[in-house]
RODO-718849 format. One record per residue (C-alpha): residue number from 1; residue in three letters; x, y, z. Coordinates in pm, 1 decimal. Layout:
N
+------+------+----------+----------+----------+
: resi : resn :       px :       py :       pz :
+------+------+----------+----------+----------+
:  NUM :  ala :        X :        Y :        Z :
...
+------+------+----------+----------+----------+
//
This chain:
69
+------+------+----------+----------+----------+
: resi : resn :       px :       py :       pz :
+------+------+----------+----------+----------+
:    1 :  met :   1068.8 :   1268.0 :   -154.2 :
:    2 :  ile :    722.2 :   1425.3 :   -183.2 :
:    3 :  thr :    481.6 :   1293.4 :   -417.2 :
:    4 :  asp :    147.8 :   1474.0 :   -503.8 :
:    5 :  leu :   -133.1 :   1237.7 :   -518.0 :
:    6 :  pro :   -439.5 :   1446.7 :   -572.8 :
:    7 :  asp :   -694.1 :   1175.9 :   -611.2 :
:    8 :  leu :   -771.2 :    801.4 :   -592.8 :
:    9 :  ala :   -636.4 :    721.1 :   -941.3 :
:   10 :  ala :   -306.9 :    885.1 :   -874.1 :
:   11 :  met :   -272.2 :    685.4 :   -534.6 :
:   12 :  glu :   -359.6 :    362.5 :   -734.6 :
:   13 :  ala :    -89.9 :    441.6 :   -997.2 :
:   14 :  phe :    166.0 :    513.9 :   -725.7 :
:   15 :  gly :     82.5 :    197.6 :   -550.9 :
:   16 :  ala :    117.0 :      2.3 :   -883.1 :
:   17 :  arg :    468.6 :    157.2 :   -935.1 :
:   18 :  ile :    564.6 :     52.9 :   -585.7 :
:   19 :  ala :    429.9 :   -292.0 :   -641.3 :
:   20 :  ala :    615.6 :   -336.7 :   -960.1 :
:   21 :  gln :    955.3 :   -289.4 :   -758.0 :
:   22 :  leu :    873.3 :   -526.6 :   -484.0 :
:   23 :  gln :   1055.5 :   -858.6 :   -442.7 :
:   24 :  pro :    959.3 :  -1162.0 :   -235.6 :
:   25 :  gly :   1059.7 :  -1101.1 :    127.4 :
:   26 :  asp :   1051.7 :   -711.7 :     99.5 :
:   27 :  val :    915.0 :   -510.4 :    383.6 :
:   28 :  val :    722.9 :   -196.4 :    327.3 :
:   29 :  ala :    696.0 :     45.7 :    637.5 :
:   30 :  leu :    455.1 :    328.0 :    621.7 :
:   31 :  thr :    439.4 :    627.3 :    856.5 :
:   32 :  gly :    208.6 :    906.0 :    887.9 :
:   33 :  gly :    -82.2 :   1061.8 :   1083.4 :
:   34 :  leu :   -442.1 :    943.3 :   1063.4 :
:   35 :  gly :   -597.0 :   1024.3 :    723.8 :
:   36 :  thr :   -269.0 :   1048.4 :    537.5 :
:   37 :  gly :   -350.2 :    757.5 :    289.5 :
:   38 :  lys :   -155.4 :    471.0 :    444.3 :
:   39 :  thr :   -450.1 :    229.1 :    404.1 :
:   40 :  thr :   -543.9 :    354.2 :     56.0 :
:   41 :  leu :   -174.8 :    305.2 :    -44.4 :
:   42 :  ser :   -152.9 :    -27.3 :    113.3 :
:   43 :  arg :   -471.1 :   -138.3 :    -71.6 :
:   44 :  ala :   -332.4 :    -10.5 :   -401.8 :
:   45 :  ile :      0.1 :   -187.4 :   -378.6 :
:   46 :  leu :   -165.3 :   -517.9 :   -280.5 :
:   47 :  ala :   -444.4 :   -489.3 :   -554.9 :
:   48 :  ala :   -139.7 :   -434.1 :   -807.9 :
:   49 :  leu :      3.5 :   -758.5 :   -680.9 :
:   50 :  gly :   -326.1 :   -946.3 :   -739.1 :
:   51 :  tyr :   -421.5 :   -966.1 :   -374.5 :
:   52 :  glu :   -812.9 :   -980.2 :   -356.2 :
:   53 :  ala :   -884.4 :  -1032.7 :     15.3 :
:   54 :  glu :   -982.0 :   -761.7 :    271.6 :
:   55 :  val :   -692.3 :   -516.5 :    345.9 :
:   56 :  pro :   -725.4 :   -378.0 :    715.3 :
:   57 :  ser :   -585.7 :    -49.3 :    816.2 :
:   58 :  pro :   -214.0 :    -84.0 :    883.2 :
:   59 :  thr :   -235.9 :    196.5 :   1137.4 :
:   60 :  phe :   -356.0 :    -29.6 :   1420.0 :
:   61 :  thr :   -122.5 :   -331.4 :   1378.2 :
:   62 :  ile :    233.6 :   -368.6 :   1462.2 :
:   63 :  ile :    289.8 :   -604.6 :   1173.5 :
:   64 :  glu :     43.1 :   -693.6 :    905.4 :
:   65 :  thr :    139.5 :   -977.1 :    656.4 :
:   66 :  tyr :    -22.3 :  -1043.8 :    322.3 :
:   67 :  asp :     32.1 :  -1359.9 :    109.1 :
:   68 :  pro :     -5.8 :  -1249.8 :   -251.7 :
:   69 :  pro :   -137.9 :  -1518.6 :   -489.3 :
+------+------+----------+----------+----------+
//
């Protein structure tokens, strides 16, 4: 599936749609080169879930866990 995300608002909306489908215990795996938007998408998903803490780049970690409120 290819999704055109031309700006930050589109990325945030996409992240919110993903967040709405997630259930406790789900795992989200992101792949892509540097600069493809993995961090921005991660932040958008977590923001939609109500997470307010800092979200580091997922590129440089093997596993990054977040505990939503």
